[in-house]
C-alpha positions, 0 to 999 in steps of 0.5 A: 871039080867047082862051078865057075862064077859069072865073076870068073866068067868075066874075068876069063873073057878078059883074059885076066888071071885069078885064082880061084878060092872055095870055102863052100865046105865050111861053115865061114859066114863073115868075111873075117870067118872067110878069110879064116877059111882060106888061112889067108891074111885078113887085111888082103881080103876085102869085103863089097858094101853098096850104099846109097847117097843123100843124093838117092845114088848108088855107091859101091865101097870095097874095104878090108874085111878086118876094117869097117867103112867109114861113112862120113870118109866114104862121102866125101870120096863120091862127093857126096854130102852123106852115105848110107848102107842100103837095107840087106833087102834091096842087096839083090835088087840093087846088085844082082848079088845076094848078102855073102857073095856080092862082088864089085866084078859083075853087078847088074848095072856099074855104080861108082866103085871105090876101093881102100887105099890099102889095097895097093899094099898088095900085088893080089887081093881077095873079093868075093866071087859072086856067090857064097862059097866062092872067093877070087884072088885077083892082081890089085893092078887088074881090077881096074881092067874089069870096072873103073875103080878110085882108090881113096881112104875110106876105112875107120 
């Protein structure tokens, strides 16, 4: 039996349905490799990106693994002049997660979070469960029961 991650424990505590998926027995690293290992729709799998604005505020953007974040659209979505990706070496200190295991749920501090509007095309989406090798499938509408989010067009 696989272990539970903090994300899973948070969802359990709020009595939110999720379906855990494990790929830790594969060599999958990128989002596209992960979703291929799980044999799921890449448009339904989302990666979590942490950014910093020109005003030095942190924001979280959740986009399909098959797409890229549009930094201009992202900045507009959070009313900032510009947005840049944070440096990978800063991810753990800012979010509490490492690269490849970053989830929008359970960060050590809440940051304004924007999910690409395409998530609303699906009843469920896949996001990291907070640890490399672990994903959770969660009802799109239930994400808002765990963290405050906004849905916007933020991809290229």
